[in-house]
Rosetta silent file (secondary structure, phi, psi, omega in degrees, C-alpha in Angstrom):
SEQUENCE: MKVEIRPHLERRPVIGGLMKGVIDGVVCAFQAHTDTSVLPDVVTRLVKDLPARPEEIERCLLDQRRAVLGAVPRLVSPYREGVKWDPADHLCVAGEVLTAEAVDARWAIKGQIVELLR
SCORE:     score description
SCORE:     0.000 S_00000001
   1 L     0.000  145.002  177.113   -4.749   90.695  123.392 S_00000001
   2 E  -129.664  126.276 -177.313   -6.687   93.438  121.691 S_00000001
   3 E  -127.418  136.619  173.163  -10.236   94.175  122.777 S_00000001
   4 E  -118.109  125.862 -177.725  -12.716   96.681  121.363 S_00000001
   5 E  -110.736  125.288  174.540  -15.767   97.690  123.385 S_00000001
   6 E  -107.603  111.250 -174.883  -18.747   99.335  121.741 S_00000001
   7 L   -79.132  167.013  172.743  -20.856  100.900  124.515 S_00000001
   8 L   -55.804  147.350 -173.220  -24.591  101.522  124.663 S_00000001
   9 L   -57.202  -39.435 -179.055  -25.635  104.559  122.689 S_00000001
  10 L   -90.617    7.295  179.737  -26.585  106.507  125.881 S_00000001
  11 L  -113.258  145.635  175.230  -23.498  105.527  127.920 S_00000001
  12 L  -126.851   80.333 -171.831  -20.082  106.988  128.098 S_00000001
  13 L   -72.476  154.562  173.400  -18.163  104.431  130.143 S_00000001
  14 L   -90.088  104.950 -174.987  -14.876  105.089  131.835 S_00000001
  15 H   -60.895  -32.707  176.681  -12.810  102.405  130.195 S_00000001
  16 H   -56.863  -34.905  176.470  -10.206  102.435  132.937 S_00000001
  17 H   -76.018  -14.366 -179.426  -12.788  101.196  135.293 S_00000001
  18 H   -99.514  -17.656 -167.828  -13.758   98.278  132.983 S_00000001
  19 H   -55.098  -54.473 -178.977  -10.278   97.291  131.954 S_00000001
  20 H   -59.556  -44.151 -179.094   -9.453   94.614  134.567 S_00000001
  21 H   -63.985  -40.326 -179.428  -12.881   93.013  134.356 S_00000001
  22 H   -69.238  -45.933 -179.637  -12.807   92.902  130.561 S_00000001
  23 H   -63.044  -45.771  177.158   -9.298   91.424  130.408 S_00000001
  24 H   -57.883  -44.078 -177.368  -10.112   88.873  133.085 S_00000001
  25 H   -63.477  -42.021  176.933  -13.352   88.016  131.320 S_00000001
  26 H   -65.548  -42.116  178.385  -11.606   87.485  128.023 S_00000001
  27 H   -61.362  -46.508  178.849   -8.908   85.359  129.574 S_00000001
  28 H   -59.157  -37.830 -177.705  -11.555   83.267  131.324 S_00000001
  29 H   -63.544  -24.130 -176.385  -13.469   82.836  128.089 S_00000001
  30 L  -115.596   25.352  170.210  -10.402   81.227  126.494 S_00000001
  31 L  -128.555  159.313 -179.528   -9.347   78.933  129.361 S_00000001
  32 E  -114.956  158.280  179.722  -10.823   75.708  130.684 S_00000001
  33 E  -102.206  137.175 -174.944  -11.426   74.532  134.216 S_00000001
  34 L  -117.572  -16.034 -173.411   -9.958   71.118  135.299 S_00000001
  35 L   -85.402   96.714 -179.963  -10.766   70.618  139.058 S_00000001
  36 L   -72.958  -11.215 -178.545  -13.968   68.548  138.943 S_00000001
  37 L   -69.855  -27.777  177.848  -14.203   68.356  142.762 S_00000001
  38 L   -98.725   -3.443 -175.060  -15.619   71.882  143.069 S_00000001
  39 H   -57.891  -47.280 -178.545  -17.672   71.755  139.873 S_00000001
  40 H   -56.496  -43.651 -177.068  -21.046   70.730  141.390 S_00000001
  41 H   -67.098  -46.225  178.943  -20.953   73.639  143.881 S_00000001
  42 H   -55.434  -51.455 -177.606  -19.713   76.075  141.263 S_00000001
  43 H   -61.923  -41.718  176.140  -22.397   75.104  138.771 S_00000001
  44 H   -57.755  -35.402  178.678  -25.145   75.396  141.390 S_00000001
  45 H   -75.968  -39.405 -175.521  -24.027   78.915  142.147 S_00000001
  46 H   -71.929  -35.473 -178.658  -23.579   79.976  138.510 S_00000001
  47 L   -58.187  -25.076  178.755  -26.974   78.650  137.408 S_00000001
  48 L   -70.294  -24.204 -176.138  -28.608   81.273  139.597 S_00000001
  49 L  -110.144  -14.816 -174.881  -27.053   84.111  137.494 S_00000001
  50 L  -110.124  141.884  178.904  -26.760   82.575  134.034 S_00000001
  51 L   -86.326   65.515 -178.414  -29.527   81.752  131.569 S_00000001
  52 L  -148.267  155.057  176.382  -28.224   78.215  130.991 S_00000001
  53 L   -73.803  154.491  178.380  -28.819   74.692  132.201 S_00000001
  54 H   -57.441  -35.675  179.029  -26.351   73.232  134.703 S_00000001
  55 H   -66.489  -38.336  179.049  -25.121   70.674  132.200 S_00000001
  56 H   -65.667  -40.728  177.651  -24.374   73.411  129.701 S_00000001
  57 H   -63.447  -48.425 -179.427  -22.403   75.457  132.259 S_00000001
  58 H   -61.795  -44.665  175.993  -20.371   72.431  133.273 S_00000001
  59 H   -53.928  -50.471 -178.700  -19.710   71.496  129.641 S_00000001
  60 H   -63.292  -37.405  179.147  -18.506   75.003  128.838 S_00000001
  61 H   -66.521  -38.469 -174.951  -16.187   75.175  131.892 S_00000001
  62 H   -86.544  -14.921 -174.291  -14.544   71.864  131.057 S_00000001
  63 L   -65.718  114.490 -178.792  -14.342   72.303  127.295 S_00000001
  64 L   -95.199   -0.548 -177.548  -10.693   72.476  126.250 S_00000001
  65 L   -66.302  -31.245 -177.716  -11.322   72.761  122.515 S_00000001
  66 L  -110.615    8.090 -177.471  -11.375   76.559  122.586 S_00000001
  67 L   -83.308   66.234 -179.879   -9.074   77.018  125.607 S_00000001
  68 L   -64.361  -15.932  178.617   -6.301   78.588  123.575 S_00000001
  69 L   -98.367    5.318  174.009   -4.944   80.193  126.761 S_00000001
  70 L   103.527 -178.950 -179.936   -4.746   76.809  128.480 S_00000001
  71 E  -116.744  142.752  173.139   -6.486   74.963  131.308 S_00000001
  72 E  -128.881  149.855 -176.472   -6.182   75.865  134.975 S_00000001
  73 L   -51.496  -57.191 -176.380   -7.228   73.782  138.018 S_00000001
  74 L  -121.497   76.847  171.932   -9.690   76.287  139.431 S_00000001
  75 L   -59.637  -35.683  178.292  -10.772   78.810  136.842 S_00000001
  76 E  -140.003  143.100  176.421  -13.762   79.326  139.060 S_00000001
  77 E  -146.262  157.251  177.291  -14.323   78.341  142.689 S_00000001
  78 E   -59.506  140.360  175.496  -16.921   78.827  145.425 S_00000001
  79 E  -150.960  122.718 -176.067  -16.483   82.059  147.262 S_00000001
  80 L    46.755 -121.175 -177.157  -18.738   83.380  150.019 S_00000001
  81 L   -93.057   -6.854 -177.276  -22.301   83.165  148.560 S_00000001
  82 E  -126.632 -134.857 -178.310  -21.115   83.225  144.927 S_00000001
  83 E  -131.874  160.001  170.469  -18.058   82.317  142.942 S_00000001
  84 E  -119.249  126.676  178.797  -14.494   83.657  142.347 S_00000001
  85 E   -91.830  138.689 -177.985  -13.002   83.606  138.911 S_00000001
  86 L  -135.021   68.459 -178.875   -9.191   83.056  138.919 S_00000001
  87 L   -72.212  158.454  178.061   -7.900   83.131  135.318 S_00000001
  88 L   -84.181   57.825 -176.185   -4.175   82.758  134.610 S_00000001
  89 H   -71.512  -12.441  176.963   -4.196   86.391  133.400 S_00000001
  90 H   -67.794  -12.015  176.397   -0.510   86.766  134.425 S_00000001
  91 H   -81.542   -8.724  179.803    0.245   84.869  131.133 S_00000001
  92 L   -89.905  115.331 -174.269   -1.132   87.889  129.148 S_00000001
  93 L   -99.718   -7.169  174.709    1.871   90.001  128.534 S_00000001
  94 L  -158.240  144.356 -178.469    0.327   92.795  126.506 S_00000001
  95 L  -152.358  152.340  176.748   -3.150   94.155  126.136 S_00000001
  96 E  -142.034  127.782  179.061   -5.087   96.956  124.524 S_00000001
  97 E  -119.027  119.690 -175.588   -8.618   98.000  125.295 S_00000001
  98 E  -122.145  157.293  173.267  -10.228  100.427  122.932 S_00000001
  99 E  -107.475  147.487  173.773  -13.744  101.913  122.525 S_00000001
 100 L  -105.147  161.871  179.863  -15.731  101.923  119.368 S_00000001
 101 L   -68.845  133.105  178.866  -18.366  104.473  118.450 S_00000001
 102 L   -68.099  138.963 -178.149  -21.785  103.631  119.980 S_00000001
 103 L  -126.969  -15.095 -176.655  -24.356  102.870  117.247 S_00000001
 104 L  -161.666 -167.419 -175.389  -27.478  101.538  119.095 S_00000001
 105 L   -91.080   24.807  178.009  -28.753  100.522  122.509 S_00000001
 106 L  -124.036  149.703  172.008  -26.600   97.396  122.826 S_00000001
 107 L   -84.900  150.554  172.838  -23.109   96.742  124.145 S_00000001
 108 E  -144.929  156.136  179.702  -20.726   94.765  121.972 S_00000001
 109 E  -143.898  138.632  174.854  -17.224   93.414  122.379 S_00000001
 110 E  -146.844  161.160  179.401  -14.778   91.958  119.836 S_00000001
 111 E  -174.911 -170.601 -178.413  -11.093   91.260  119.865 S_00000001
 112 E  -140.667  147.023  172.069   -8.039   89.246  118.999 S_00000001
 113 L  -124.418  128.326 -177.894   -5.704   87.001  120.922 S_00000001
 114 L  -122.587  133.036  175.783   -2.242   86.556  119.419 S_00000001
 115 L   -79.145  127.918  176.502    0.353   84.032  120.554 S_00000001
 116 L   -88.401  -41.985  176.576    3.727   85.637  121.117 S_00000001
 117 L  -153.240  164.097 -178.508    5.737   82.547  121.857 S_00000001
 118 L  -133.157    0.000    0.000    5.274   78.926  122.584 S_00000001
């Protein structure tokens, strides 16, 4: 995976401190959740922090059309007062996180995922 982060114009992030979260987030974005038994609780917790309807959150978690990194039973599960994300990031065998030059007051992220073997 190759990820490029463009920071806010007034920020100079320490990329090392962002690396695990960025890689986990990208892996989560390209995986699907399959355990429907925890879904109601997970959606109830996520709707508090996300600007989306519960039905949309559930649909996105279960959607396997863009899950190029596969489906996992519990991509997300209830944990304490919130949730815990558990992507199968161990399947990512190489990664690169780079910074781009800041151009405005918005963060941006882009990248590539390449299949090495099947």
